[in-house]
N, C-alpha and C positions, 0 to 999 in steps of 0.2 A: 230486715233493714239494717244497713251499716250504721253504726253510731260512732261519731268522732268527737273526742274531747277538745276543748278550745285550744290547748297548747300542742296538740298532736301534730307532728310532721309525718307524712305518710312514708312508710317503709317500703322497700322493694316488693315485699309480699303482701301489700295492702289488701288486695282483694281476696286473699286466701287466709289471712289471719282474722278478718272481720266478717267472714261468711263461713258456711259449712263446706264450701268447695275445696276439694283437694287439688293442688296444682298439677300433680302428675296425671291424675285422671282427666282433668280438663284439657291438658295438652294432648292426651291420647284421644279424647273425644273430638278435638279440633282436627287431628290427623285423620281420624276415621271419617269425619264429615266432609273434609275438603281435599283429601289426598288425591282424588281422581279429577280434580278441577284444574282449570288454567290459573286461577287466582282466587283469593278470598282471605278472610280473617275473622277472628272473634274479637269484637270491640266491647270492652267493659268500661262503664262510666259511673262515677259517683260525683254528685255536685251539690253544693249549697248556694242559695241565692237569696237576696233580700232587696227590697225596694221601699223607698219612702217618698211620698209626694206631699208637699206643703203648699196649700193653695188658699187664697183669700183669707190669710191670717190664721190658718189652723192646719193641723195635721189631717190631711184628707184620707190618706191610706198608708198602711204599713204592712208589709208582707215578708214572710220568711218561708222558704221552701227547701225541702230535701228531695233530691231525685236520684234514682239509681236505675241501672238497667244494662242490657246487653244487646248487641246486634250481631247476627251471624250472617256472613255473606259468602256465597259461592258463585264463581264466574266461569262460564264455559262459552268460548267464542264471544258473541255479543250478548248472550243471555245472562241475566243476573237473578239468582235466587236469594231472597232476603227475608229474614225473620227476626223479630225482636221481642223483648219482654222486660218486665220490671223485676222479675224474680231472679236473683242471682243464685242459681242452684244448678247442679249437674242435671237434674231431671228436666228443668225448663230448657236448658241448652240442648239436651238430647231430643226433646220434642221439636225444637226449632230446626234441628239438623234434618229431620224427615222432610220438612218443607223445602229447605234449601237444596237438598239432594235431587229434587224433582227436575232441576235444570240439566242434570247429567245426561239424561236420555240414552243411557247405555254406553256412552263414549268415555274413554279414559283420557283425560287431559294430562299435560305436563306442567306442574305447578311452577309459576314464575318465581325467580329468585327473590328473596326478601330485600327490602331496602337496606342500604348501608347504614351502619350505626353512627351515632354522633355523641360526643361527650360535652358538647356546648350546652349552655343554659342561658336563654334570652331573658328570663325573668325569675325572680325568687319564688320558691314554692310556698311562701307564707300565706296563711289564710287571712285575707283582709277583714272578713266579717267579724272575726273574734277579737281583733286587736283593739277595737274601740267599742265602748258599751252603747246600749240603746239610747240612753238619755243624752249622750254627747252627740249622737247623730241627729236627734230631734232638735237639740239646741243649735246645731250648725244651721239647719234650715230656718229656724226661728230667727237667728242672728242675720241671716241673709235677707229675710223678709223685712226686718226692722231697718237694716242698713239701706236697702233700696228705697223704702218709704221715707226715711230721714234725708236721703240724698236729693229727692225730687218731689215737690208738692203735687205735681200733675199725675202721679202714679195712680192708675185705676185698678190694676191687678198685678200681683206678683205670684209666680209659680216657680217653685224650686223643687228639684227631685234629686235623689241620691240612689244609686244602684251599685250592688256589689255581687260578685260571683267567685266561687272557688271550685275548681273542677279537677278531678283525678281521672285520667284515662289510661287504659292499658290495651295494647293490641297484641294478640297472640296469633302466630302463624304456624303453618305446618312445620314440624321439626322442632317444636319447643322454642321458637324464636319469640322473644318478648320485646316490646317497645313501650315506653311509658312516658307520660308528661303530666306535670302538675301546673294548672293554669289559673292564675288570679286575673280578675278583670273588674275595674271600677269606673264609674262615670258620674259626673255632676252636671246638671242642666239648670239654667236660670232663664226664665222668660218674663219680660216686663211689658205691660201695656200702659202707654201714656195717653192722656186725653186732653183735648182743648175744645170746649164747646161740644158739638155733636160728633166731632171726629176723634177716632181712636186708632192708634197704630202700635204695632208690637216690635220688640227687639229680642233677640235670642243669642245666648252664648253658653258654652260649656266645654268640658274637657274630660279626658279619661285615658285609660291605658292599662297595661298589665303590670300593676304595681299596687302597693298598699294605699289605704285611705289617707295617710298622713299628708301627702302632697295636696289633696283636695281640701283638707282641713286647715291648711296654712292660710291665714287671713289675706296674705298677699295674692294668693291664687283666686280665692272666691270673690274677693273685692274687685279684682281686675275683671272677672267674668261679669259681675254685677254692673260695673261701669260700662263695659262694652255693650251689654244688653240695653242700658239706658241710652247710650250713644246711638245705637241703631234705631231705637224707637223715636228718638228726637229727630234723626235724619228723616225717617219716614213720615213724621208729622209735617215736615216741610215739603214733602214730595208733590210733584205735579204730574198729571197724566203723561204717560210715555208715548212718544210718536211711533208710528208703525212704518215699516218699509225696510228695504235692504240698506245696510249701512256698515261702517267699520265698527267693530266691537273690540274693546279692551277687556280681557278677562283678568281679574285680580289673582294674586298668589294664594296658595293654600287650599281652602275649602272649595273654591270654584273647580278644582280638579275632579269634583263629583261629576261634572259634565263629561270629562275624559273617561271616567270610570264607567259611566252608563253608555255613552255614545260609541266608545271605542273598546273599552276593556272587555265587556261581555262578548263582543264579536271576536275576541282573540282567545276565547276559552276553547279547549280541545274538542269537546263534544259537538259544538256547533260546526266546527270546521271538518271534523270527520264525517259528519252527516251532510256537509256541503250546504248548510243553511245559513251561514254567516256571510255578510257582505265582504269579508276578508278571505273567504275560502279560495284556496289555490293560488294565492298571491305571494307566497313566500319567495323572497328574493327580488320582489318588484317594489317600485316606489309607491307608497301608500300615503305619504305625508311630505310636507315641504322639507327641503334641506335644513338640517339643524334640529329637527324634531327627533328626540330620543325618548322612548317610553319604556319604563321598567316596571316589573312587579317584584317586590322584595319583601319576603317574609322573615328576614333575618335581622331587622332593625330592633335593637334592644328595647323591650318594654312597650313597644307600640301596640295599639289596639288590634291591628290586623296581623301581627306577628305570631308565629308559632315555632317552637323548637322543632317539632315534627308535625307533619300534617296528619289528618285523621285516618291515614292508611299506614302511618309509620315512616313515611319518606321525609328526610330532613328538608326543611325549606331552604330556598336559596334565592339569589338575585338573578332574575331572568330578564334578559334584554329582549323585549318584544319588537320594538321598532328602533332602528339605529340610523341616525342621520337621514330619516325619512324612508328607509328600506325595511320591509317586513322581515324579521329574523326568525320568529318562532311563535309558538302558542303555549298557553298554560295547560299543563296536562296532569290528570290523575293517572292511576296505573292502567285502568281499563282502556281508555282512549289512547294512551301512549302505546300500549301493546298493539292495538289494532292499527295504529298509524305507523308502526315501526319506529317509534321514537322513545326517548327516555322520560320517565315521570319527572316533573319539575317541582314537586313539593306542593302542589295545588289541589290535592284531593281533600275536600272538606265536607263536613256534614253538620247539620244543626245539632243533632243529638244522636244517641244510640238508636233512636227510632227511625233513622234515615240512612239510606245508602249514600256513600260519598259520590261527589261529582266534581268536575273542574271548577274551581272558584278562585277569585282574586284574594290577595292578602293586603299588601300596601302597594297601590298602583299609582305611579306619578310620572310626570315629564321632567326631564333633567333641565337644569338652568342653561341659559344662553349667555350672551355677552353684553346685552343692552341694559342701560340704566332705566328703571321704571319711569322716571321722569322724562327721559328721552322718548320713550314709547308714547306717553301721553301727549307730549309736545308735538309729536309727528301727526296727530289726528286733527284735521280741520273741523270735521263734523262727525260725531259718532256717539256711542254709548259705552260707558265704563261700568261693567258688571262686577260687583265686589262680593256679593253673597247670593247663594241660591237656596231655593226651597225644593219642592218636589219636581220630578221630571219623569218622562216616559220615553222609551226607545223601542223601536222595532228591530230585532236582531237581524232579520233577513235583509231588510233594506238599509238599516243603519239610521233611519230617520228618527229625530228626537225633538221633544218640546220640553223646555225648562223654564220655570218661573224664577224671576229674580226677586230676592227679598231686600236687596240693597243695590241700587244702580244710579248712575248719574249721567247727565248730558255732558258731552265734551264739545266745546266750541273754541275754535282758534287755538287749539293746543292746550286749553285749560279746562279743568273740571268745573262744571257749572252746577245747576240745580239738580237735586235728587229727583228720581223718577218713580212713579207708582204704576204697577200693573205691567211692567215689561216682561216679555217672554222671549226666549231665544229659540228659533226654529231652524232646523237644518239637517244635514246628513253627517254622521260620524266620519266616514271615510273622506267626505268632501271637506269638512271643516279643518281637518289636519293639513290638507293641501293649501288651505287659505291662510295659514299662519305665516306672517311676514316679518314679525319681530318677536324675539324671545328674551325675556328679562333675565337678569343675573340674581334674582331674588327668590329662588326656589324655597317653598315652604310646604310643610305637611299640615294636614288638618289637625285640630287640637285633640282628636281622639273621640269622635262622636259618631262615626259612620256605621250604618247598618245596611248590609247588602241583602237583597231578596232575589231568589231565583228558584223557580219550580216549587214554590211554597215553602222553601227553607230560608231562614234568616240567620246571618252570621255577622260577627264584627269584622269591619274592614277599614282600611285607611286609604286616603287619597291625597293628592298634592300636585302642585305645578308652580312655575314662576309666572310673572305677569306676561300675558301674551297679547299681541295684536293680530286680529283675525279680520281679513278684508272680505266684504261682501256676505255678511251673515244677516239673515232675516230676523227682524225684531217685530214681534207682535205687541201692539200697544193699545191704550185706551183713549188717546187724544182724538177729539173730533175733527 
């Protein structure tokens, strides 16, 4: 097991000075295992993570974990051989090579060229877990709990959680090519439950990103999160049952971009399109959205939760235009699907950990701003729903159909925002909803850094965003009788 001192900055030979592995022999073993393949890599990972949950006035849980391991992948055609383990040693990697080589089936491939190098750095390599001591982290959550309860006498429950992670990854390819990244990640969450009589409603807010804890420990940051949680809970206490039916929907800026992520983003990932199972398959160059709709996936935004200097195959991330002015321009690609589709990797090859093979995944996916003032958009709606925040959602990639629940929504009457609504859900089709966008706000916002994306059993951090949007003819499921 690798041991890291609190002040240590990882050196270029991190995995070879802290294990018994010899760099030259590991490079030779990688060449031997993957040399006759079309593609592949040895992925090394070391990580520290911690989590604190403060609930009902006490520290409910505290965890600290160290994880390390490797993943060896060999690709021939469409076939992938993958083996992984927690033991960072030459013997373990050699055993894994026997499994991976089974996909060769006697054929000799031509190893794909390695990704281009990059000298950029989107986040500092500092370890956030060691910069602030245990007592200070517990005190932060205690202070949040006290602040919320002192701010509002109707508080029934406060839950605050703090999470941190520091990860070193190294990717070794045939020919002794090395790519390396050091990845911090932090997040703070606050949930508040307010009650009046028999009724209780919740509010939630948080933030995070690839930076140190200091930002989250700033009272200006966590107090703003607490006040926003209280505001949402207060709004929901006043909510009335949502009406059902087809109506005009205004989607708020920022986090509501999660609908775009689920209903459209996954359908633009390369694997679904190579296999012709996406609602967007074969539509490159065709209109898939209303004029003015431009959707990008950008993994290069400094310190954002979904950003990566390099993806988990070593490809530098980039800004990929997926839909431009309503026209489908391209897909998000890892190396395997890009090669099979005759395209370039886009820096979207991602994996949850060394125990998983990479696949095409989003980074920070959002719609660009338009030219409308948000108040103009609201004023244009005679009767509709204004959806400001979302909870969970489901989408069928093949059909594009989705269902999303609103955690904060309002009735719009006569161009004015009215009473808050409870139990509103948005129902529709991803490809169709983009065509129904009739107004695009000038207020593009990204989410505060709380997104987690799931696909094929793997969870990764991701970002979303959008400006205020007017969507005509979207179905709202409600609870009103």
